[in-house]
MIGU-651456 format. One record per residue (C-alpha): x, y, z; residue in three letters. Coordinates in steps of 0.02 Angstrom, whole numbers, padded with zeros to 5 digits, always signed. Layout:
BEGIN
XYZALA/...
END
This chain:
BEGIN
+01476+00395+00387MET/+01434+00283+00535ILE/+01255+00333+00535HIS/+01234+00263+00362LEU/+01275+00089+00426PHE/+01159+00104+00582LEU/+00997+00043+00492PRO/+01083-00127+00465LEU/+01070-00156+00648LEU/+00879-00169+00641ALA/+00877-00321+00520PRO/+01020-00401+00611VAL/+00924-00398+00780ILE/+00771-00477+00691LEU/+00877-00613+00600ILE/+00954-00653+00769THR/+00770-00667+00840LEU/+00725-00784+00693ALA/+00876-00897+00724LEU/+00832-00906+00907ALA/+00659-00954+00871ALA/+00723-01116+00781ARG/+00775-01181+00954ARG/+00594-01179+01020THR/+00480-01194+00867PRO/+00333-01270+00969GLY/+00195-01222+01093LEU/+00224-01080+01218ARG/+00412-01059+01179PRO/+00471-00994+01349GLY/+00523-00812+01350ARG/+00530-00803+01155LEU/+00364-00699+01138PRO/+00427-00566+01257LYS/+00601-00570+01181GLN/+00521-00546+01009ALA/+00425-00394+01070GLU/+00585-00315+01138TRP/+00685-00356+00981ALA/+00556-00275+00872ALA/+00551-00128+00988LEU/+00740-00116+00973ALA/+00735-00123+00779ALA/+00604+00024+00785PHE/+00717+00120+00895GLY/+00866+00092+00779VAL/+00758+00152+00632SER/+00701+00304+00729ALA/+00873+00346+00778LEU/+00936+00328+00601ALA/+00800+00444+00542SER/+00847+00572+00669ALA/+01030+00563+00613LEU/+00974+00584+00435LEU/+00891+00753+00483ALA/+01058+00810+00564LEU/+01189+00740+00442GLN/+01093+00726+00278GLY/+01060+00583+00160PRO/+01190+00467+00081GLY/+01238+00289+00034THR/+01355+00180+00140SER/+01506+00101+00071PRO/+01472-00070-00008LEU/+01508-00218+00108ILE/+01555-00333-00033GLY/+01641-00334-00206ALA/+01606-00298-00389LEU/+01447-00206-00346GLY/+01369-00356-00257VAL/+01348-00352-00070GLY/+01262-00245+00068LEU/+01239-00059+00063SER/+01121+00059+00144VAL/+01037+00204+00057ARG/+00977+00322+00195LEU/+00861+00466+00132ASP/+00682+00526+00156ALA/+00605+00380+00069VAL/+00702+00238+00150SER/+00689+00322+00326ALA/+00500+00336+00310THR/+00484+00156+00260MET/+00608+00100+00393LEU/+00514+00189+00537VAL/+00346+00129+00470LEU/+00388-00056+00443VAL/+00479-00074+00607SER/+00340+00012+00702PHE/+00209-00096+00624ILE/+00322-00247+00659GLY/+00336-00207+00839TRP/+00147-00188+00857VAL/+00103-00348+00767VAL/+00233-00450+00870LEU/+00170-00378+01026ARG/-00009-00425+00977PHE/+00049-00595+00919SER/+00108-00647+01092ALA/-00067-00652+01153THR/-00156-00701+00990TYR/-00041-00850+00960MET/-00030-00912+01133ASP/-00077-01095+01135GLY/-00039-01128+00954GLU/+00064-01285+00918ALA/+00191-01191+00822ARG/+00199-01025+00906GLN/+00389-01021+00905GLY/+00405-01052+00724ALA/+00273-00918+00685PHE/+00376-00787+00783ILE/+00536-00838+00684GLY/+00456-00823+00516TRP/+00374-00657+00561MET/+00541-00589+00618ALA/+00630-00657+00460ALA/+00493-00574+00347THR/+00516-00406+00442LEU/+00702-00417+00419ALA/+00686-00448+00235ALA/+00571-00298+00211VAL/+00694-00183+00305LEU/+00840-00241+00199LEU/+00728-00207+00039LEU/+00684-00028+00088VAL/+00864+00023+00143MET/+00940-00060-00011SER/+01082+00047-00082GLY/+01117-00061-00229ASN/+01014-00164-00356LEU/+01080-00331-00311ILE/+01025-00314-00127GLN/+00860-00248-00189LEU/+00819-00405-00295VAL/+00880-00526-00160LEU/+00777-00442-00028ALA/+00630-00436-00137TRP/+00638-00619-00164GLY/+00671-00658+00018ALA/+00519-00556+00073THR/+00406-00665-00041SER/+00481-00830+00020LEU/+00462-00786+00200CYS/+00289-00723+00178LEU/+00245-00887+00096HIS/+00289-00982+00250LYS/+00173-00872+00351LEU/+00031-00890+00230LEU/+00050-01081+00246LEU/+00050-01078+00432PHE/-00098-01193+00429TYR/-00033-01303+00292PRO/-00181-01424+00300GLU/-00309-01301+00253ARG/-00356-01312+00065THR/-00398-01129+00052THR/-00232-01079+00123ALA/-00147-01186-00001GLN/-00238-01110-00147ARG/-00205-00929-00091ALA/-00017-00965-00057ALA/-00004-01051-00230ARG/-00084-00896-00316LYS/+00036-00786-00216LYS/+00183-00885-00269ALA/+00136-00879-00456VAL/+00116-00684-00444ILE/+00275-00670-00338ALA/+00383-00771-00461ARG/+00321-00662-00604ALA/+00356-00510-00507SER/+00532-00563-00470GLU/+00564-00603-00652VAL/+00511-00433-00703ALA/+00613-00342-00566LEU/+00765-00448-00613LEU/+00750-00403-00798GLY/+00734-00219-00754ALA/+00892-00229-00642VAL/+00990-00313-00780LEU/+00945-00184-00906LEU/+00989-00043-00787LEU/+01157-00120-00740ILE/+01201-00147-00925VAL/+01151+00024-00972THR/+01222+00128-00826TYR/+01373+00016-00780ARG/+01335+00024-00599THR/+01233-00063-00460THR/+01232+00086-00347ASP/+01055+00159-00345ILE/+01095+00332-00302ALA/+01221+00339-00442THR/+01099+00257-00565LEU/+00954+00389-00521LEU/+01077+00532-00545ALA/+01114+00483-00725ASN/+00950+00424-00795VAL/+00923+00461-00982GLU/+00765+00433-01084PRO/+00836+00291-01189THR/+00746+00138-01255LEU/+00828+00022-01125THR/+00776+00145-00983THR/+00598+00140-01047LEU/+00602-00048-01057SER/+00663-00053-00873ALA/+00532+00062-00822ALA/+00400-00047-00898LEU/+00466-00201-00808LEU/+00477-00100-00646ILE/+00295-00058-00668ALA/+00255-00237-00701VAL/+00342-00297-00544ALA/+00260-00152-00439ALA/+00082-00185-00495VAL/+00091-00374-00477LEU/+00158-00350-00297ALA/+00020-00225-00264SER/-00122-00336-00308ALA/-00185-00238-00453GLN/-00324-00294-00568PHE/-00338-00427-00632PRO/-00202-00517-00526MET/-00279-00463-00362HIS/-00377-00618-00304GLY/-00239-00694-00192TRP/-00250-00543-00080LEU/-00430-00579-00034THR/-00399-00760+00003GLU/-00258-00754+00126VAL/-00373-00741+00272MET/-00337-00921+00322GLU/-00173-00861+00394ALA/-00171-00788+00572PRO/-00237-00614+00594THR/-00058-00547+00632PRO/-00003-00605+00459VAL/-00146-00514+00379SER/-00098-00357+00474ALA/+00083-00371+00423LEU/+00037-00405+00241LEU/-00090-00270+00218HIS/+00000-00135+00318ALA/+00184-00178+00270GLY/+00226-00305+00138VAL/+00092-00251+00011ILE/+00177-00080+00003ASN/+00332-00151-00081ALA/+00264-00113-00251GLY/+00230+00068-00206GLY/+00403+00082-00134PHE/+00481+00016-00289LEU/+00393+00150-00398LEU/+00441+00285-00279ILE/+00624+00226-00264ARG/+00646+00227-00454PHE/+00543+00380-00485ALA/+00672+00458-00599ASP/+00672+00301-00705VAL/+00480+00304-00712MET/+00483+00485-00769LEU/+00589+00442-00920ALA/+00440+00334-00983ALA/+00283+00441-00997PRO/+00187+00302-01086GLY/+00218+00180-00937VAL/+00161+00316-00815MET/+00002+00336-00916ALA/-00031+00148-00898LEU/-00008+00160-00715LEU/-00140+00298-00702VAL/-00265+00195-00805MET/-00233+00030-00713LEU/-00219+00109-00542GLY/-00372+00214-00565GLY/-00481+00066-00626PHE/-00415-00042-00482THR/-00459+00094-00355ALA/-00636+00113-00416LEU/-00661-00073-00442PHE/-00596-00120-00269GLY/-00693+00020-00183GLY/-00858-00039-00260LEU/-00831-00223-00224VAL/-00783-00185-00041MET/-00956-00111-00014LEU/-01039-00275-00063THR/-00933-00392+00050GLN/-01020-00462+00206PRO/-00864-00520+00300ALA/-00761-00380+00391VAL/-00590-00452+00346LYS/-00632-00483+00161THR/-00699-00305+00155SER/-00539-00242+00221LEU/-00437-00344+00093ALA/-00541-00262-00051TRP/-00507-00095+00038SER/-00319-00131+00024THR/-00338-00168-00162ILE/-00431-00005-00187ALA/-00296+00090-00084GLN/-00154+00013-00180MET/-00241+00064-00341GLY/-00250+00237-00287PHE/-00068+00238-00237MET/-00025+00175-00410VAL/-00130+00312-00484LEU/-00032+00439-00384GLN/+00134+00372-00444CYS/+00071+00373-00623GLY/+00031+00560-00600LEU/+00211+00582-00540ALA/+00147+00632-00361LEU/+00278+00522-00280PHE/+00287+00623-00113PRO/+00099+00602-00091LEU/+00111+00417-00134ALA/+00239+00400+00006LEU/+00120+00491+00123LEU/-00022+00382+00068HIS/+00079+00220+00106ILE/+00117+00279+00285ALA/-00062+00330+00321ALA/-00138+00176+00245HIS/-00021+00063+00337SER/-00059+00132+00509LEU/-00249+00130+00473TYR/-00251-00049+00402LYS/-00139-00118+00537ALA/-00265-00052+00670HIS/-00414-00109+00569ALA/-00356-00291+00553PHE/-00290-00308+00732LEU/-00452-00229+00801SER/-00574-00319+00681ALA/-00638-00446+00802GLY/-00669-00317+00940GLU/-00756-00201+00822ALA/-00876-00339+00765VAL/-00923-00365+00957LYS/-00943-00185+00987ASN/-01054-00156+00841ILE/-01161-00311+00884ALA/-01181-00243+01057ALA/-01251-00073+00999ILE/-01440-00047+00988ARG/-01499-00050+00810ARG/-01515+00134+00747PRO/-01673+00215+00683GLY/-01712+00264+00514PRO/-01570+00331+00407VAL/-01596+00508+00322ALA/-01584+00473+00134VAL/-01515+00621+00029PRO/-01615+00669-00123SER/-01537+00706-00290ALA/-01543+00890-00244ARG/-01452+00853-00080ASN/-01315+00763-00173VAL/-01291+00905-00297LEU/-01284+01023-00148GLN/-01155+00913-00062ALA/-01039+00913-00209PHE/-01057+01097-00234GLY/-01019+01133-00047VAL/-00871+01011-00044ALA/-00791+01094-00203ILE/-00821+01266-00133ALA/-00740+01227+00032ILE/-00589+01148-00060TYR/-00576+01305-00168ALA/-00584+01418-00018LEU/-00456+01325+00078VAL/-00347+01310-00076GLY/-00353+01501-00104LEU/-00317+01535+00075ALA/-00165+01416+00089LEU/-00116+01452-00091GLY/-00137+01354-00249PHE/+00023+01440-00309ASP/+00165+01310-00324GLY/+00039+01164-00323LYS/+00051+01057-00475SER/-00105+01026-00587VAL/-00092+00837-00542GLN/-00096+00876-00351ALA/-00242+00998-00365ILE/-00342+00866-00471ALA/-00296+00731-00340LEU/-00368+00845-00204GLY/-00536+00860-00306VAL/-00541+00672-00311ILE/-00518+00660-00123LEU/-00653+00797-00095ILE/-00777+00686-00194PHE/-00765+00563-00050GLY/-00799+00703+00070VAL/-00951+00753-00036ALA/-01022+00577-00012TYR/-01020+00606+00176LEU/-01085+00784+00159LEU/-01237+00712+00065ALA/-01291+00619+00219GLN/-01273+00775+00321GLY/-01365+00881+00199LEU/-01516+00763+00183ALA/-01681+00848+00223ASP/-01713+00731+00372ALA/-01540+00746+00438ALA/-01519+00834+00610PRO/-01437+01008+00609GLY/-01295+00939+00723ALA/-01253+00809+00588LEU/-01249+00943+00446THR/-01133+01057+00546ARG/-01018+00917+00594ARG/-01002+00852+00414THR/-00967+01030+00345ILE/-00836+01045+00481LEU/-00752+00884+00429TYR/-00749+00937+00253ALA/-00656+01090+00300GLY/-00532+00999+00408ILE/-00505+00864+00268THR/-00465+01006+00138SER/-00345+01091+00264ILE/-00261+00924+00310SER/-00235+00887+00125TYR/-00139+01043+00086PHE/-00043+01046+00245ALA/+00011+00862+00229LEU/+00051+00891+00043GLN/+00170+01035+00085MET/+00248+00935+00223ALA/+00277+00782+00109ALA/+00348+00895-00025LYS/+00462+00978+00095HIS/+00528+00819+00173VAL/+00568+00731+00007THR/+00639+00883-00083ALA/+00801+00836-00159GLY/+00761+00649-00146THR/+00610+00633-00260LEU/+00600+00728-00435PRO/+00479+00874-00446PRO/+00313+00847-00531VAL/+00326+00885-00715PRO/+00209+01002-00807HIS/+00064+00897-00883PRO/+00066+00875-01071GLY/-00089+00830-01183PRO/-00084+00650-01132LEU/-00074+00690-00945GLU/-00218+00815-00963TRP/-00324+00689-01046ALA/-00291+00562-00904LEU/-00326+00693-00769ILE/-00492+00740-00847VAL/-00530+00546-00868LEU/-00493+00523-00685ALA/-00597+00670-00623LEU/-00744+00613-00728LEU/-00730+00431-00675SER/-00712+00460-00487PHE/-00845+00595-00494GLY/-00975+00482-00578ILE/-00942+00339-00456VAL/-00953+00459-00307ALA/-01118+00525-00369ILE/-01180+00347-00398ALA/-01133+00294-00221GLN/-01212+00451-00148ALA/-01377+00423-00238THR/-01376+00235-00218PHE/-01528+00228-00096PRO/-01629+00317-00235LEU/-01601+00180-00365TRP/-01562+00030-00251ALA/-01735-00042-00286GLY/-01711-00051-00472HIS/-01697-00230-00534PRO/-01530-00187-00621ALA/-01457-00143-00449ALA/-01474-00319-00381ALA/-01386-00391-00535GLY/-01245-00261-00521ILE/-01220-00303-00339ARG/-01207-00491-00372VAL/-01073-00463-00509HIS/-00980-00340-00395LEU/-00989-00455-00250SER/-00900-00588-00357ASN/-00765-00462-00409GLY/-00827-00469-00590LEU/-00767-00649-00589TYR/-00588-00603-00631ALA/-00526-00709-00482ASN/-00629-00861-00542ALA/-00544-00852-00712ILE/-00376-00843-00628PHE/-00428-00998-00526ASP/-00467-01096-00681ARG/-00302-01049-00763LEU/-00202-01097-00606LEU/-00294-01260-00593ASN/-00248-01297-00775GLY/-00069-01249-00748TRP/-00061-01373-00592SER/-00139-01514-00686LYS/-00016-01492-00830ARG/+00128-01488-00712SER/+00077-01654-00635GLN/+00068-01748-00802THR/
END
């Protein structure tokens, strides 16, 4: 029983750090940066120890510290343990990086304090054992993040981005609160584990699932409410790393945590597939048109979150959790090393001519990629794999085919061809291996993938066709890039199809009305 309370120690350490930072909020706050690093490392150690005890003693929910269903409780299982370790590890890395990056800033101490408070709120969110704690931690995360986004309050672009994020955050909080109230009224409990064990496909459950989906997609920067995520670059780089590698995953965590509720609403799941799939394609294409590194990374996050929402819509919750972990680690490294990467690329001698694949090479690449995927699947066993998981693997292999097309180009050196084919095989093997590992780790915590019905089959076919067409278009882009229409498409994509501009206009109108 004691191991169930252990995760609470991690946010307590970080809250203590945040309170200590209030004493020295200014420039070079003594030993506070080093204390912040050690506090974050301690929080990571607590999370890792709790995960180890979970493996030994099994999942469970701690007794409530409170009354009448309101208070603190910890739900420790595969989902919360994964998120605890992930968030605390990234928090440690970011705070360690911040000690040097923020050195000399006028409000360095205040920055450390709000960073610690944000991490503590996220940890309380992912370990929530009851609905009230979940809602309060969800709101606290947004409020603490708002302080970080406005670290340079005099910058107009920072103010605009923070205001956009605040509007989206309040809408997300209202949706989540509505879902929680419906669930409490329907199931007469605030305990999340008890609720999930008794889910029934009623109208109120369906309504709650819809509101949970709304809260999740708003928090995950899905189209068309995605613009704020591309404009928060005025905040310090450590904030971008924490946001894109940690806080943005709250929407995905919400869908995964309430997987049983979501499965009771197939129509809502279908909407997630369509919205997530479109956002993934949209974000991926816009990303390729961005000249700035950090802006390109922001659009990459939008695309990745869209793909994660697509996975949840297909009921592939274990794979969505795996995706969150992999994307977080990659994106934290990408943001923290962005400056160094630019310097390294600029120092490299410009490469020679690039081998352009022909249409025949592209078709060969897709054929080879699918053949490799089929051979690996037959060797490792398609048996026991859901149709949704197999289809998702095909979508991932489309990305591998894009790389294979470069290696199979007529002018490509043989070493490149062999290397890309090898990478295609490794990717396929890794997908099946990680899928089996994720399924094993989350067995008993997340529900199994249901057999697809006619609606699910239609969505799977639509997703395969959509991602396949876009992958072919990307692979053959050099062949049609000179067409006049290509320049127009690039301009529209670089502006995000103007969805963000429309939201700017609406937000400005709301601001003016609020002042009159």
